N, C-alpha and C positions, 0 to 999 in steps of 0.2 A: 721498423715494423713493416711487414708486408701483409696487406689485407687481401682477401679474395673470397671465393666461394668454396674452395676445397683445401685449405691449408697450404702447405709448401709445395709449389709446382716443381716439376722436373727441371725447369730452367734455373732454379735456385739451388740445385744439388751442389754440395760443397760449401755452402754458406749457412746451412741449417743451424750450426752452433752459434752463429753471430746474428741470427735473425729471430725476432719474435713474430709469430704469425697469428693472425686473427681471421676468423671466418665471419663474413657478414651474416647477420640473422636473416636479412631479407635483401634480395638484389635491389640495387638502386634504380634500375630501369635501363632501357635500351640506350639512352643518351649518355649514360655514365660509364666510366671504365669499370671493368670487372675486378681489376687488380690495381692496387696502389702501394708504392713503396714510399714510406715516410722517413725522412731524415730524423736524427735525434732532436733537432730543433723544431720539428713539426712541419717543415716545408715538404712539399711533394718532390721526390727525387725522380720518380717515374710513375706513369699511369698508362694502362693499356687494357685492351679487351682480351688479348691472348699473350701470356708470358712467353718470351722468346729472346731473340737477340737484344732487343732494347732493354729488357730487364737484366740480362747478363751484363751488358755494358754498365748499367747503373750500379749494379752490385759490385762490379770490379772497382768502379770509381769510389763508392762510399764505404765498401767493406773490405777492399783489398782482394787478393787472389783467392780463389776457392781452395779449400783443403781437399787433398786427394787421399784416398785410402791405399796404402801400399799393399800390393797383392802378391 
């Protein structure tokens, strides 16, 4: 599960089919991460203010390679 303030961020493109996303009803505050990736066992796999390379690395580790759309 990936939580955040706006659903699935662009850094998670390709993993949408393997992720459940949740939008926080209220921000947790400046000292808390805006986005959290939870493993199936409930542990935090990644947390950060801005999704980017760290989120992509965590998704690769826990969800495998992203799916690409053949064009």
